[in-house]
C-alpha positions in Angstrom: 91.7 158.5 120.2 94.5 160.2 118.3 95.7 159.2 114.9 99.0 158.2 116.5 97.3 155.7 118.8 95.2 154.4 116.0 98.2 153.8 113.8 100.1 152.1 116.6 97.2 149.8 117.1 97.2 149.1 113.3 100.9 148.4 113.4 100.5 145.8 116.2 97.6 144.1 114.5 99.5 143.9 111.2 102.7 142.5 112.8 100.9 139.8 114.7 98.3 138.7 112.1 98.5 135.6 109.9 102.0 134.6 111.1 103.4 131.5 109.5 104.3 130.2 113.0 101.2 129.4 112.6 93.3 110.2 99.8 89.9 109.1 100.2 89.3 105.5 101.0 87.0 103.2 102.9 83.3 102.5 102.7 81.3 105.7 103.4 77.8 106.1 104.7 76.2 109.1 106.4 75.8 107.0 109.6 79.6 106.7 109.9 79.9 110.4 110.4 77.2 110.9 113.0 79.5 110.3 116.0 82.1 112.9 115.6 83.0 113.9 119.1 85.4 111.2 120.1 89.1 110.7 119.4 88.3 107.3 118.0 85.8 108.5 115.5 88.2 111.2 114.3 91.0 108.7 113.8 88.6 106.4 111.9 86.7 108.9 109.7 88.9 111.9 109.1 89.8 110.8 105.5 86.4 109.6 104.4 84.8 111.9 101.8 81.9 111.0 99.6 81.4 114.1 97.4 84.7 116.0 97.2 83.5 118.3 94.3 79.9 119.0 95.2 79.4 122.4 96.8 76.9 122.3 99.7 77.4 125.5 101.6 75.1 128.2 100.2 77.5 131.1 100.7 80.9 131.8 99.3 84.1 130.2 100.6 87.7 131.5 100.4 90.5 129.0 101.0 93.9 130.2 102.1 96.9 128.2 101.0 100.4 128.7 102.4 103.8 127.8 100.8 105.1 126.5 104.1 102.3 123.8 104.3 102.2 122.2 100.8 99.2 120.0 101.7 96.9 123.0 101.0 98.0 123.0 97.3 96.6 119.5 97.0 93.4 120.1 99.0 92.1 122.8 96.7 92.6 120.5 93.7 91.1 117.4 95.4 88.1 119.5 96.5 87.8 121.5 93.4 84.4 123.1 93.2 84.1 123.7 97.0 86.0 126.9 97.1 84.8 130.1 95.3 88.1 131.8 96.0 91.6 130.4 96.5 94.2 132.7 98.1 97.8 131.5 98.0 99.8 133.4 100.6 102.6 134.3 98.2 103.3 138.0 98.6 104.6 140.4 101.1 104.9 144.2 100.6 107.8 145.8 102.4 108.7 149.5 102.6 112.2 151.0 102.5 113.2 154.2 104.3 116.5 154.4 102.5 116.7 157.2 99.9 118.5 155.2 97.3 116.1 152.2 97.5 112.7 151.6 95.8 110.0 152.8 98.1 108.0 149.5 98.0 109.4 146.0 97.5 107.2 143.1 96.4 108.5 139.8 97.8 107.3 136.3 96.9 106.8 136.3 93.2 109.0 133.2 93.0 106.2 131.2 94.6 103.7 131.8 91.8 102.8 128.5 90.1 100.8 129.0 86.9 100.3 125.3 86.3 98.8 124.8 89.7 96.5 127.8 89.1 95.2 126.2 86.0 94.4 123.0 87.8 92.5 124.8 90.6 90.3 127.0 88.5 86.8 125.9 87.6 84.0 127.4 85.5 82.5 129.3 88.5 84.9 128.5 91.3 88.6 128.5 92.2 89.2 132.2 91.5 92.9 132.8 92.2 93.3 135.8 94.5 96.7 135.8 96.1 97.3 137.6 99.4 99.5 140.6 99.6 100.5 141.4 103.3 102.2 144.6 104.4 105.2 143.5 106.4 107.9 145.3 108.5 106.5 148.8 108.1 107.3 151.4 110.7 105.1 154.1 112.0 106.4 156.8 109.6 105.8 154.5 106.7 102.2 153.9 107.7 101.6 157.6 108.3 103.0 158.6 104.9 101.0 155.9 103.1 97.8 157.1 104.8 98.2 160.6 103.4 100.4 160.6 100.3 98.6 160.1 97.0 101.9 159.3 95.3 102.5 156.4 97.7 99.0 155.0 97.0 99.5 155.4 93.3 102.8 153.6 93.3 101.4 150.7 95.4 98.4 150.3 93.0 100.8 150.1 90.0 103.0 147.5 91.6 100.1 145.2 92.6 98.3 145.6 89.3 101.6 144.7 87.6 101.5 141.3 89.4 97.8 140.8 88.6 98.3 141.5 84.9 101.5 139.6 84.6 100.2 136.3 86.1 96.5 136.6 85.2 95.1 136.6 88.7 91.4 136.9 89.2 91.9 139.6 91.9 93.8 140.0 95.1 93.5 139.9 98.9 95.2 142.7 100.7 96.1 142.6 104.4 97.1 146.0 105.7 95.7 146.2 109.2 92.7 148.6 109.3 91.9 149.5 105.7 90.0 152.6 106.9 93.3 154.3 107.5 94.1 154.2 103.8 91.2 155.5 101.8 93.4 156.8 98.9 94.9 153.4 98.4 91.7 151.4 98.9 89.7 153.5 96.5 92.4 153.6 93.8 93.1 149.9 94.1 89.4 149.0 93.8 89.0 151.2 90.8 92.1 149.7 89.0 91.0 146.1 89.7 87.4 146.7 88.7 88.4 148.4 85.5 90.1 145.1 84.6 87.2 143.0 85.8 89.2 141.7 88.8 88.0 141.4 92.4 89.2 143.1 95.5 89.2 141.3 98.9 90.4 143.0 102.1 91.4 141.3 105.3 89.9 142.7 108.5 91.1 142.2 112.1 88.3 140.9 114.4 86.5 143.2 116.8 87.6 142.6 120.4 87.0 145.9 122.2 84.8 149.0 122.2 87.9 151.0 121.1 88.2 149.0 117.9 84.5 149.7 117.2 85.4 153.4 116.8 87.7 152.4 113.9 85.6 149.6 112.4 81.8 149.4 112.8 78.7 149.0 110.7 78.9 152.4 109.1 82.5 152.1 108.2 81.9 148.6 106.8 79.0 149.8 104.7 81.2 152.6 103.3 84.0 150.2 102.5 81.6 147.7 101.0 80.7 150.1 98.2 84.2 149.7 96.7 85.6 146.4 98.2 84.1 143.2 96.9 84.6 140.9 99.9 86.1 141.1 103.4 88.0 138.2 105.1 87.7 138.7 108.8 90.1 136.9 111.1 87.7 135.6 113.7 90.1 133.1 115.3 93.0 133.2 117.8 90.6 134.5 120.4 92.7 133.0 123.3 96.1 132.9 121.8 97.5 135.8 123.8 96.7 134.0 127.1 99.1 131.4 128.6 96.0 129.7 130.1 94.5 129.3 126.6 90.9 128.8 125.7 88.7 128.5 122.6 90.0 129.8 119.3 86.7 131.2 118.0 83.8 131.2 120.4 80.5 131.3 118.5 79.1 134.2 120.5 82.2 136.3 119.5 81.8 135.4 115.9 78.1 136.4 116.0 79.1 139.7 117.7 81.5 140.5 114.8 78.9 139.7 112.2 76.2 141.8 113.9 78.4 144.8 114.6 79.6 145.0 111.0 77.0 144.0 108.6 73.5 144.7 107.5 71.0 142.8 105.3 72.4 144.3 102.1 76.1 143.6 102.6 76.3 140.6 104.9 77.2 138.4 101.9 80.4 140.4 101.4 81.8 139.2 104.8 83.8 136.0 104.8 83.9 134.8 108.4 87.2 133.3 109.4 87.4 129.7 110.5 90.7 128.2 111.9 91.6 124.7 110.7 94.5 124.4 113.1 94.6 123.5 116.8 96.2 125.5 119.6 98.2 123.9 122.4 98.5 125.8 125.7 100.8 125.2 128.7 101.8 127.9 131.3 105.5 127.1 131.0 105.7 128.0 127.3 104.2 130.1 124.6 101.0 128.9 122.9 101.7 126.6 119.9 99.7 126.2 116.7 99.3 122.5 115.7 98.4 121.1 112.2 95.7 118.6 112.8 97.4 115.8 110.9 100.2 116.0 113.6 97.6 115.4 116.3 96.2 112.2 114.9 98.8 110.0 116.8 98.4 112.2 119.9 94.6 111.7 119.9 94.7 108.0 120.4 93.2 107.2 123.7 92.4 110.8 124.6 89.0 112.0 126.0 87.7 114.9 124.0 85.6 117.5 125.9 83.0 119.7 124.3 82.8 123.2 125.6 79.1 124.2 125.4 79.7 127.9 125.6 82.2 128.3 122.8 81.1 125.2 120.9 84.6 123.8 120.5 86.5 120.6 121.5 89.5 120.3 123.7 91.6 117.6 125.3 94.5 117.2 127.7 97.7 116.0 126.1 100.2 113.7 127.7 102.6 116.6 128.6 99.9 118.3 130.6 99.0 120.9 127.9 95.5 121.7 126.9 94.7 121.5 123.2 91.8 123.3 121.6 91.0 121.9 118.2 88.4 122.2 115.4 86.4 119.1 114.8 83.7 118.2 112.3 81.1 119.1 114.9 82.6 122.6 115.6 83.0 123.3 111.9 79.4 122.2 111.2 78.2 124.6 113.9 80.0 127.5 112.2 78.8 126.6 108.7 75.2 126.6 109.9 75.9 129.9 111.7 77.2 131.4 108.4 74.1 130.1 106.6 71.8 131.7 109.2 73.5 135.1 108.9 73.9 134.7 105.1 77.7 135.4 105.3 80.5 133.6 103.6 83.5 131.7 105.0 87.3 132.1 104.9 89.4 129.1 105.9 92.9 129.6 107.5 94.2 127.4 106.1 93.1 124.4 104.2 96.4 122.5 104.5 96.0 122.3 108.3 92.5 120.8 108.4 91.2 117.2 108.0 89.7 116.0 104.7 86.2 115.3 106.0 85.8 118.9 107.1 85.5 119.9 103.5 82.5 117.5 103.0 80.5 120.2 104.9 81.2 123.0 102.4 
């Protein structure tokens, strides 16, 4: 595969990933949460939480928070202690091809909230690692960035300026396939580590043999020597099909873990879990749904459990099929992560139901 085709694939992945188009009361007993696979039980139990600040999951957890869904800002405070890393989706990095413009432009600093950051941080949890996503880059921009040391140096300076200015604990970078940018990745890691900050990189999930030529166990092991953690987007499995299907089949998640990690670096992989539902109907594009918006819709519906993918779905009143995370499906994935000794990354916590976080 030529570098041209690889970069075109990178561009497609970057453009389509992480798109924005995408309190506790009542008596609680463990028995009340045993039956979690009916619409009625979800409606009755979704806000019942016993231990909001006690971390149960043995691995690390990263919680994404988005400005367009403010509920997430409250979730990471209400469940303080559950999340090792909190990544507010504040920043975009755009590149200009105009000779009189600055090469790189950082967008989103106006969303930074230092008071909220102070409320979220704990003694050993709640590290603030905002996401920086490369946005609206063309092919020439990627090609130059992959080979030009000056471009890489300039980018590192800009990102470190934000880290220093706002006192972040590190950053999350989403740039497609990080293997294309060794100059930037190595220099960014060195700058962050020199300041005792952490470096997390977003990875696209493996879907084909062609991708495995770009990202595999050897490549991951090499990156893991300089990158602290990796947030892999193991969701949206069926979102490109009008017929729809599960968002994150467990076999597919397992394949990604096994193809990338070994015993020494498995803990560095944070496996993605979607906390939103997907609605499919052949007459329209697939739609992401915040779970709170489905609570009224769920009343009277019959939830079906797909044994192969280990996900729930139901038919909505308009004939659409909705695949949604439930406490049962989340619990399955938490146990899977514990078995493989990997961590979790949650996209995104404002879209989930409160009792999901009881499992973490």
